[in-house]
C-alpha positions, 0 to 999 in steps of 0.5 A, spaced: 308 097 527 302 097 532 304 105 534 303 106 526 296 104 526 294 108 532 297 114 529 292 114 523 287 111 528 287 118 531 289 122 525 282 120 522 278 121 529 281 128 529 279 129 521 271 126 523 271 130 529 273 137 526 268 135 519 263 134 525 264 140 529 264 145 521 258 142 519 255 143 525 256 150 525 255 151 517 247 148 519 247 154 525 249 160 521 244 158 514 236 157 515 234 151 513 230 150 506 224 148 509 223 156 513 222 158 506 215 159 503 212 164 498 209 167 504 214 169 508 219 172 500 217 180 499 216 180 492 218 188 490 213 192 486 216 197 481 213 204 479 213 203 472 215 196 468 217 197 460 217 190 456 222 191 451 229 195 450 227 198 444 228 205 442 221 207 445 222 203 452 229 206 452 226 212 451 219 212 455 224 209 461 229 215 460 224 219 460 221 218 467 228 217 471 229 224 468 223 227 471 223 223 477 229 221 479 225 217 486 222 212 482 223 205 481 223 203 473 225 196 470 226 194 463 224 187 461 228 186 455 227 178 451 234 178 448 241 179 450 242 186 448 238 193 446 236 195 441 230 192 439 230 193 431 236 197 432 240 191 430 248 190 431 254 186 431 261 185 433 264 186 426 272 187 424 273 193 421 280 196 419 280 200 426 279 192 429 273 189 433 267 195 433 260 194 435 256 196 427 248 197 426 245 191 421 239 194 422 235 201 423 240 207 422 238 212 417 235 218 420 232 224 416 232 231 417 226 232 419 227 227 426 227 233 431 225 229 437 230 223 435 236 229 433 235 232 440 234 226 444 241 224 439 244 230 442 242 230 450 246 223 449 252 227 447 252 222 440 255 227 434 251 226 427 254 227 420 251 227 412 250 221 409 256 221 404 254 221 396 261 220 393 260 219 387 255 218 382 248 217 384 240 216 382 236 221 382 228 220 383 224 224 378 217 225 378 213 228 373 207 228 368 202 224 371 199 230 375 193 227 378 197 221 381 202 227 384 197 232 387 194 226 391 201 224 394 202 232 395 195 232 398 197 226 403 203 229 405 199 235 406 194 232 410 194 232 418 195 225 420 188 225 425 184 228 419 186 223 415 185 217 419 178 220 421 176 221 415 172 215 412 170 217 405 178 219 403 180 212 406 175 208 404 177 207 397 185 205 400 184 200 403 182 195 397 186 198 392 194 195 393 200 199 391 201 196 385 194 196 381 196 204 383 203 203 381 201 201 374 197 207 372 203 213 374 208 214 370 216 210 369 219 214 374 213 215 379 211 207 379 219 207 380 219 211 386 213 208 389 217 201 388 223 202 391 219 205 397 216 199 398 223 195 397 227 199 401 223 201 406 217 197 408 219 191 406 214 188 403 211 187 396 206 192 393 202 187 391 200 185 398 199 193 401 193 197 400 194 204 398 191 206 405 199 205 407 202 210 403 197 215 405 198 214 412 206 214 411 206 220 406 201 224 412 205 222 418 213 224 414 209 231 411 213 228 405 211 224 398 214 217 396 220 221 393 221 226 399 221 219 404 226 215 400 231 222 400 230 223 407 232 215 408 238 213 405 238 216 398 242 222 399 239 226 405 240 222 410 244 223 416 249 218 420 250 217 427 258 217 430 259 209 432 252 208 429 245 207 432 247 202 437 251 207 440 245 211 442 241 206 444 247 203 448 248 210 451 240 210 452 240 204 456 246 207 461 243 208 469 236 203 466 234 198 471 234 192 465 234 185 465 236 181 460 233 174 456 226 175 459 221 174 454 214 176 456 208 171 455 203 175 459 201 182 461 195 183 466 192 189 467 186 187 471 190 185 476 193 191 481 199 192 480 199 190 473 202 182 473 208 181 467 209 174 467 216 171 463 216 164 458 221 162 465 215 163 470 218 169 473 213 174 476 214 182 475 209 187 479 208 195 476 204 200 478 204 202 471 206 198 465 208 200 458 209 194 452 213 198 447 214 192 443 212 191 435 205 190 434 204 184 431 208 181 436 203 182 441 199 175 438 206 172 442 203 176 449 197 175 453 193 181 454 188 180 460 184 184 460 183 182 452 183 188 447 177 190 445 175 187 438 177 193 434 185 193 436 185 185 435 183 187 428 189 192 428 194 186 431 191 181 426 192 185 420 199 189 421 205 185 420 210 183 415 210 181 408 217 181 406 223 176 406 229 181 406 235 179 409 239 187 411 247 186 411 253 189 412 260 189 409 266 192 413 271 194 407 279 196 409 277 202 405 273 205 401 274 201 394 269 204 390 270 212 391 277 211 388 273 209 381 267 216 382 262 211 385 257 212 391 257 205 393 250 206 391 248 198 388 242 196 385 242 189 382 237 184 380 237 177 377 231 173 374 235 166 375 236 167 382 237 164 388 239 172 389 234 176 385 234 183 388 240 187 391 241 194 393 247 198 397 248 204 401 254 207 404 254 208 411 261 210 412 261 215 418 266 221 415 266 229 415 267 229 407 270 224 401 276 227 402 278 224 410 273 218 410 279 214 407 281 214 415 274 212 417 271 204 417 268 203 410 262 200 410 256 198 405 249 197 408 244 193 404 238 189 402 237 183 398 231 178 396 232 171 395 228 166 391 229 160 396 233 160 403 240 159 403 245 159 408 249 165 412 256 162 407 252 162 400 249 168 402 255 171 403 259 169 397 252 173 393 254 179 396 260 180 394 259 178 387 254 182 386 256 188 388 263 186 384 259 185 378 255 192 379 261 196 380 266 191 376 272 191 382 276 184 381 280 186 387 273 187 391 274 183 398 270 185 405 273 185 412 268 182 415 260 180 413 253 180 418 245 179 416 239 179 419 233 177 417 227 181 421 221 178 417 222 171 420 224 174 427 219 172 432 221 177 436 220 183 431 216 180 425 219 185 420 221 192 419 216 197 418 210 193 419 204 195 413 197 194 414 193 188 409 188 189 404 180 191 406 182 192 414 177 195 417 177 203 418 175 203 426 182 200 427 186 206 425 183 210 430 189 206 435 194 209 431 195 215 436 202 214 439 200 208 444 194 205 447 191 204 454 189 197 455 185 197 461 188 202 466 194 201 468 198 198 462 199 202 456 202 199 449 207 204 446 211 203 439 212 206 433 207 202 429 201 206 432 205 213 432 202 218 429 208 222 427 213 218 423 208 213 422 214 206 423 220 209 424 225 211 428 223 218 430 216 215 430 218 211 436 222 217 440 215 220 439 210 215 442 216 214 448 215 221 450 207 221 449 206 214 454 211 217 458 208 224 459 201 219 460 204 214 465 208 220 470 201 223 470 197 216 472 203 216 477 202 223 481 194 222 480 195 216 484 200 219 489 195 224 490 190 219 492 187 218 499 184 210 501 185 209 493 180 214 491 182 221 488 181 227 492 175 231 491 171 225 487 164 225 490 162 217 493 155 215 492 151 213 498 144 209 498 144 211 506 140 217 509 143 221 512 141 227 516 149 232 515 149 238 519 157 242 517 154 248 522 149 251 526 149 257 521 145 252 516 138 252 518 134 247 516 129 251 512 135 252 506 135 245 505 128 242 506 126 239 499 131 241 495 134 236 490 140 239 488 144 236 482 152 236 482 157 238 478 158 231 474 150 231 472 149 225 478 144 226 483 145 224 490 138 226 495 136 221 500 129 221 496 122 219 500 126 218 506 125 224 511 128 226 517 125 229 523 128 235 524 127 237 532 120 239 534 118 243 529 116 237 525 118 239 518 121 234 513 127 235 510 131 231 504 139 233 504 144 231 499 150 229 502 156 232 499 164 230 500 167 235 496 168 242 497 164 244 492 157 246 496 152 247 490 150 255 487 144 254 488 145 254 496 145 262 498 150 263 503 147 265 510 147 271 513 150 272 520 145 279 521 139 276 523 142 270 527 146 270 533 150 263 535 152 262 542 159 263 540 158 270 539 160 271 546 157 278 549 150 279 546 146 285 546 140 285 550 138 292 549 133 290 543 128 283 543 127 284 534 132 278 535 130 272 536 135 267 541 141 263 537 138 256 537 142 250 535 141 247 528 138 240 531 136 244 538 129 243 539 124 249 538 125 254 544 120 259 547 123 265 547 128 266 554 126 272 559 129 278 559 136 278 563 137 282 569 143 281 572 148 285 576 152 285 570 151 286 563 153 280 560 150 272 559 153 266 558 150 260 555 155 254 554 149 251 549 142 253 546 141 247 548 140 248 555 135 251 557 135 258 562 135 257 569 133 262 574 138 267 577 142 265 583 140 269 589 146 270 593 145 275 599 141 269 602 145 264 600 149 259 605 155 257 603 157 249 604 164 251 606 161 256 612 160 249 616 156 249 622 154 256 621 149 259 627 143 260 625 143 267 627 150 269 625 151 274 620 149 272 613 155 271 607 157 278 603 158 278 596 166 278 595 170 285 595 163 289 597 167 296 600 161 296 605 163 292 609 169 293 615 173 289 618 175 289 625 183 290 626 185 286 632 190 287 636 196 283 633 193 288 627 192 282 623 185 279 620 185 272 617 180 269 612 179 264 607 175 268 603 170 273 602 164 268 603 166 268 610 163 273 614 169 278 618 165 278 624 164 270 625 171 269 622 174 275 628 171 272 634 171 265 633 176 260 635 180 265 638 187 264 643 189 268 648 196 269 647 197 272 654 193 266 657 197 262 663 197 255 664 192 252 670 196 250 676 193 243 675 197 243 669 203 245 673 202 240 679 202 234 674 207 237 670 212 237 676 209 230 678 212 227 671 218 231 672 219 227 679 217 220 678 221 220 670 228 217 673 223 211 676 218 210 671 220 206 664 218 209 657 211 206 657 210 209 663 213 217 661 210 216 655 203 215 658 204 221 663 205 225 659 199 224 654 195 225 660 198 232 662 197 235 654 189 232 654 189 236 661 192 242 658 188 242 652 181 242 657 184 248 660 185 251 654 178 249 650 175 252 657 178 258 657 
């Protein structure tokens, strides 16, 4: 029993020790949280931040990355999916679960930029099917109204928004009041456009909205309807959701990041989300619908006309956009096109229309495709989704007279109540200030580095998907130019940018520019800004002249300054000056004091070298009587030093045939007679005697005594040689 307790206690101790060692090891490997602070966390600064992953934002990000792959681009999206107003959902179809469009999907055959983008993404397109009877919109009679729409459709968009006399009467007249003066066919086409294109009642939309739309689309209301769902539209294989998802491939996207503020006053610009995260970017593109800008705090605040555009540009309808999938297209078997127009005065479903959105090459092989109907519905009051689903089915069964009409799946969305969309294509409100229309120019720069771009302000195809692609192309091109200009900056200032200076300064770029060229001149630079020293004067040397100098940092010198010629001025760096004439003065430096004319040079050579014109000339050194310091203790009566390499001096040959001189400044006579040692000289008897004595006493002498004797012997020998 005791043995068992000892084993248990020993095991517990081992486990405790092991856990303690493990915890200590982890503490050594992982730094404590106390060492982490905001000061040592490095924040990433992106080259471009795109707010919104709709068609505009994705296309702009893709354009930037394709043109400059080295740039860092971040896309922030508030939702959990890309697309913006191109909404899609997973639905059950005859081919299984697929992504199906519930938002924008009709492509106009004139949308050249959108079609080019779709082609680059390798997405096929096909003609919208019209397999059966279809409603044809015709405009007849009322030539005045017809000519007015044609006038709008043939007027350039920029010319239209810059014509206050044309737009003045269009802001306070509603589309509904306008349609009352048309015949039935014309009024029907305009009202249908308000319902299916804008999702807006004509009573709340000004006539100017129709004029701007016709001008940006280069089409009348009837032509616009035909291009968007009424017979002439194109569809993308897999839907427009396939297009935006391929656009998103390769992009850095952070989802569920709802932006609440964008600060353009700081550099880099700061983007903050509702979760408190902050992102910094050199350039920021805000690609969200104009009405949703009310949700974002813009710093600095936009100017008043742009704020008026935000406040007067928004949704006015409350439609539900729905999609229904089927096992087969039953309507085609009965000779119907799938277009349904349903109205009811009792409600709650008061109006509904549908379109066949099945992707197929023809009506013959469309039975193999996933058959879908897409529609728009208005309700008199809010009802739950299951009720809406039943009402969709009942309305279509009633219109087509089908008893076995049963969809596989139904999905719908309401853009007007979506705080991140606020409608499909926004419309202007009545009596909007005309000065706000100048911002309908593809994108708007908030201050310097933040740009608002969306289809809502596109100058081409206003409000549509092609307008989104057009706005993305414009803003991405501008952002790339801004980044290129920033990369070319030096210390934050663009190259060749004039720098204002209040400090009086006399600047001399070269002595080629004499003070007379700049004296009393006030030169104006290319931009029209003057930068002179005013009344501040500076003395130039000893001339006493007062000169005002304009400092130019740019390499562009004023054209009023004539280029001085070098034929009348000799610079010290010209080298061998010709002294044959005295017509020209000696070269002087720009800031040197005034010099007297130098005397005529009389050297044994024709070369006169001056290191600076500031240093005065000195008298010529007479070398024939000059005594060099390296001659040592030269006898006063010795022969004078002679010039180097003078052939008149003869060298006395010695008996050994060699005369050595270290320099031609040393006279040959001196160097040949002084300090000579006769090679035939013999030691004196005294030296020989001392040497014999040292040799005889060497065996009995210590090393110190022997060294002393040899030293004395050497001194005697040297003294004897000196005497000789």
